[in-house]
TORLO-778727 format. One record per residue (C-alpha): chain; x, y, z; residue in three letters. Coordinates in steps of 0.001 Angstrom, whole numbers. Layout:
% TORLO-778727
{A {X Y Z} ala}
...
END
This chain:
% TORLO-778727
{A {-207751 -155554 -57824} met}
{A {-208985 -154640 -54340} ile}
{A {-207831 -156416 -51180} lys}
{A {-208747 -155812 -47547} glu}
{A {-205876 -155387 -45076} asp}
{A {-207150 -154673 -41550} arg}
{A {-203639 -153803 -40374} arg}
{A {-203858 -150545 -42294} arg}
{A {-205643 -147394 -41183} lys}
{A {-207325 -147394 -44587} lys}
{A {-207902 -151141 -45038} pro}
{A {-209104 -151313 -48639} phe}
{A {-206086 -151408 -50921} val}
{A {-206197 -151113 -54702} leu}
{A {-203390 -152973 -56474} tyr}
{A {-202337 -153281 -60078} thr}
{A {-203784 -156351 -61810} arg}
{A {-200652 -158434 -61116} asp}
{A {-200558 -157293 -57459} gly}
{A {-197061 -155845 -57763} ser}
{A {-197919 -152209 -56987} arg}
{A {-200360 -150285 -54737} ile}
{A {-202472 -147726 -56585} leu}
{A {-204348 -146371 -53559} gly}
{A {-205649 -147044 -50035} thr}
{A {-209226 -146306 -48927} his}
{A {-211430 -146294 -45848} ser}
{A {-214310 -148025 -47649} thr}
{A {-214656 -150611 -50388} tyr}
{A {-216893 -148217 -52325} ala}
{A {-214151 -145589 -52420} ser}
{A {-211603 -148136 -53670} ala}
{A {-214086 -149339 -56262} leu}
{A {-214618 -145809 -57553} arg}
{A {-210863 -145411 -58089} gln}
{A {-210711 -148796 -59840} glu}
{A {-213601 -147827 -62151} arg}
{A {-211955 -144485 -62944} ala}
{A {-208735 -146252 -63923} ile}
{A {-210644 -148756 -66064} gln}
{A {-212603 -145939 -67738} thr}
{A {-209391 -144101 -68608} asn}
{A {-207905 -147354 -69889} ser}
{A {-210903 -147907 -72156} arg}
{A {-210616 -144366 -73487} lys}
{A {-206920 -144872 -74149} ala}
{A {-207693 -147794 -76419} arg}
{A {-210459 -145879 -78201} lys}
{A {-213682 -147269 -76827} asn}
{A {-216478 -146205 -79186} pro}
{A {-219269 -147628 -76982} phe}
{A {-219869 -145974 -73613} asn}
{A {-222890 -147859 -72256} ala}
{A {-221185 -148731 -68956} val}
{A {-220097 -145137 -68340} glu}
{A {-223633 -143899 -69070} glu}
{A {-225023 -145983 -66204} phe}
{A {-222256 -145401 -63630} glu}
{A {-224008 -142472 -61969} arg}
{A {-227035 -144679 -61255} met}
{A {-225285 -146918 -58735} ile}
{A {-224072 -144306 -56261} glu}
{A {-227392 -144411 -54365} ser}
{A {-226683 -147881 -52952} leu}
{A {-222972 -147629 -52303} ser}
{A {-222179 -148220 -48595} asp}
{A {-225702 -149574 -47923} lys}
{A {-225058 -153308 -47418} pro}
{A {-228473 -154161 -45943} arg}
{A {-230299 -152568 -48853} lys}
{A {-228018 -154292 -51368} ile}
{A {-228575 -157704 -49762} lys}
{A {-232335 -157169 -49566} ala}
{A {-232575 -156274 -53255} leu}
{A {-230336 -159141 -54365} met}
{A {-232378 -161587 -52285} ala}
{A {-235543 -160224 -53898} glu}
{A {-234370 -160302 -57508} tyr}
{A {-231762 -163106 -57495} tyr}
{A {-232569 -165354 -54503} pro}
{A {-230957 -168518 -55891} phe}
{A {-227767 -166662 -56825} ser}
{A {-227126 -165206 -53377} val}
{A {-229005 -167426 -50888} asn}
{A {-227788 -170769 -52186} ser}
{A {-225153 -170176 -54883} pro}
{A {-223599 -173657 -54683} ala}
{A {-227004 -175312 -55014} lys}
{A {-227879 -173012 -57923} phe}
{A {-224818 -174261 -59805} ile}
{A {-225386 -177884 -58781} lys}
{A {-229015 -177760 -59967} asp}
{A {-227825 -176882 -63491} asn}
{A {-225425 -179751 -64266} pro}
{A {-225777 -179396 -68035} leu}
{A {-224472 -175833 -67994} leu}
{A {-220811 -174877 -68072} gln}
{A {-219528 -172450 -65409} val}
{A {-217478 -169529 -66744} tyr}
{A {-215643 -167562 -64074} lys}
{A {-215140 -163830 -63976} gly}
{A {-213829 -161610 -61194} lys}
{A {-216835 -161158 -58897} his}
{A {-219369 -163216 -60848} phe}
{A {-219555 -166562 -62599} cys}
{A {-221843 -167349 -65503} trp}
{A {-223772 -170510 -66380} leu}
{A {-224167 -171168 -70090} gly}
{A {-224451 -173844 -72753} glu}
{A {-220992 -174830 -73968} ala}
{A {-220514 -174169 -77664} gly}
{A {-222797 -171130 -77753} ser}
{A {-221186 -168755 -75253} val}
{A {-219135 -165619 -75912} leu}
{A {-216716 -163805 -73625} lys}
{A {-217480 -160139 -74235} leu}
{A {-215356 -157157 -73318} asp}
{A {-217120 -154235 -71626} ala}
{A {-216255 -152020 -74586} asp}
{A {-218633 -153715 -77015} ile}
{A {-221682 -154481 -74849} val}
{A {-224803 -152298 -75184} val}
{A {-228323 -152717 -73749} pro}
{A {-231294 -153277 -76001} arg}
{A {-232879 -149946 -76898} glu}
{A {-236324 -150752 -75504} asp}
{A {-235151 -152256 -72210} asn}
{A {-236806 -150664 -69176} glu}
{A {-234276 -150478 -66355} phe}
{A {-235022 -150744 -62665} asp}
{A {-232109 -148661 -61436} tyr}
{A {-232201 -150045 -57891} glu}
{A {-231960 -153557 -59326} lys}
{A {-229077 -152491 -61567} leu}
{A {-227304 -150772 -58677} ala}
{A {-227791 -153814 -56440} ala}
{A {-225937 -156052 -58908} val}
{A {-223199 -153441 -59379} ala}
{A {-222665 -153093 -55619} cys}
{A {-223125 -156799 -54769} ala}
{A {-219352 -157520 -54596} pro}
{A {-219214 -155102 -51653} glu}
{A {-221323 -157454 -49506} val}
{A {-220675 -160992 -50787} tyr}
{A {-217379 -162822 -50455} ser}
{A {-218150 -165453 -53125} phe}
{A {-218480 -165324 -56899} gln}
{A {-222158 -164667 -57582} ile}
{A {-223552 -167150 -60125} pro}
{A {-225806 -165865 -62889} phe}
{A {-227396 -167544 -65869} arg}
{A {-225942 -166144 -69073} cys}
{A {-228190 -163690 -70845} gly}
{A {-228604 -163670 -74625} phe}
{A {-226912 -161279 -77037} val}
{A {-227457 -160444 -80690} his}
{A {-224322 -159439 -82568} leu}
{A {-224273 -156517 -84965} lys}
{A {-221558 -154657 -86830} tyr}
{A {-221111 -151141 -88121} leu}
{A {-220948 -150457 -91837} asp}
{A {-220276 -147162 -93627} cys}
{A {-223962 -146231 -93722} cys}
{A {-224358 -146852 -89973} asp}
{A {-221448 -144547 -89155} ile}
{A {-222645 -141785 -91495} leu}
{A {-226143 -142000 -89996} glu}
{A {-224712 -141870 -86471} ala}
{A {-222719 -138770 -87380} met}
{A {-225890 -137162 -88698} asp}
{A {-228197 -138264 -85861} asp}
{A {-226670 -139477 -82587} ala}
{A {-230018 -140842 -81355} ser}
{A {-229937 -143619 -83968} leu}
{A {-227045 -145356 -82187} phe}
{A {-227245 -144775 -78417} pro}
{A {-224007 -145226 -76434} tyr}
{A {-221893 -144864 -79580} tyr}
{A {-219427 -142137 -80598} thr}
{A {-219022 -142430 -84391} pro}
{A {-215654 -142665 -86072} asp}
{A {-214818 -143519 -89670} ser}
{A {-212283 -146109 -88484} asp}
{A {-215074 -148238 -86959} asp}
{A {-216240 -149848 -90204} val}
{A {-216706 -153558 -89508} gly}
{A {-216642 -153134 -85711} leu}
{A {-218720 -155854 -84045} val}
{A {-220790 -155099 -80937} tyr}
{A {-223165 -157113 -78763} ala}
{A {-226708 -155975 -78031} glu}
{A {-228150 -157529 -74875} leu}
{A {-231459 -159220 -75625} arg}
{A {-231940 -160721 -72165} asp}
{A {-230298 -160240 -68760} gly}
{A {-229585 -156528 -69176} asn}
{A {-229482 -155896 -65412} his}
{A {-227181 -158869 -64767} arg}
{A {-224737 -158037 -67546} ala}
{A {-224531 -154266 -67130} leu}
{A {-224601 -154528 -63342} gly}
{A {-221631 -156900 -63436} ala}
{A {-219719 -154581 -65767} leu}
{A {-220529 -151629 -63512} leu}
{A {-219072 -153553 -60569} ser}
{A {-215691 -153459 -62280} gly}
{A {-215823 -156715 -64257} glu}
{A {-213738 -156233 -67432} pro}
{A {-215898 -158755 -69318} phe}
{A {-219030 -160889 -69104} ile}
{A {-220108 -164202 -70602} tyr}
{A {-223277 -164302 -72676} ala}
{A {-225250 -166780 -74758} gln}
{A {-225314 -166188 -78498} leu}
{A {-228834 -165637 -79833} ser}
{A {-230467 -168568 -81621} thr}
{A {-230633 -166662 -84917} ser}
{A {-226924 -165777 -84772} asp}
{A {-225975 -169334 -83837} leu}
{A {-228050 -170793 -86702} asp}
{A {-226480 -168327 -89143} glu}
{A {-223029 -169324 -87925} tyr}
{A {-223776 -173061 -88200} lys}
{A {-225028 -172604 -91788} asn}
{A {-221853 -170685 -92601} trp}
{A {-219762 -173559 -91232} leu}
{A {-221802 -176074 -93233} ala}
{A {-221027 -174105 -96392} glu}
{A {-217317 -174298 -95643} gly}
{A {-217060 -170653 -94539} lys}
{A {-217183 -169629 -98182} leu}
{A {-220431 -167678 -98314} ala}
{A {-220370 -164329 -96508} ser}
{A {-216698 -164851 -95695} ser}
{A {-216289 -161092 -95329} ser}
{A {-219073 -160817 -92732} asn}
{A {-217380 -159391 -89588} pro}
{A {-220041 -160879 -87316} lys}
{A {-219426 -164444 -88501} leu}
{A {-215679 -164033 -88211} arg}
{A {-216101 -162658 -84679} phe}
{A {-218223 -165656 -83668} ile}
{A {-215700 -168035 -85206} asp}
{A {-212865 -166478 -83208} glu}
{A {-214668 -166057 -79876} asn}
{A {-217271 -168817 -79448} leu}
{A {-216575 -171098 -76485} ile}
END
């Protein structure tokens, strides 16, 4: 975590997650954030992260780092309610539950929300990114002192079977952001169907996870599975993942 200490010559201090040890001191928040992201990237690699969507987009956000006016202008353009009146935005959605992250909080419908680790989130293949918009979200924690509220986007869950992995080994373009491994059979991942800029931007900011709304089709499939007593398709990794992670 990053804290500002104006008594220091380099006021932006990166601590371990529990705050017990200093990992580095920096002149700018952006510099501290880069070190934090590097540590998180190495941590993900250490625990064998097969999906690298976040790392693929990291180079896109450098253009806005240390440009607070530009960041604020873009956020006000794309997410005016989230940054101009965040408390009112939350208050105006009383039926939605607020799920808190590190720099962002997420508004979603209780009972259909998933907390998703950065390692399993991928954008939809046909999503057209506005890289300034993406960078603005990623750099927003540099210029706002409050948790930025976002509406949860929707995700569709998928899982890898033997055929998927063999196809990925043969043609990498079939599964973007994925490095195939035979040990990944049954691995569940979340494809963003809506809110790609919000979700990936938040993860690029250093958030270790996001909250997202389960797609209607996935939720209906899960409800039918529950109605059948979890007997049918009991070996389906996606249904088991939903059962263990739905909040």
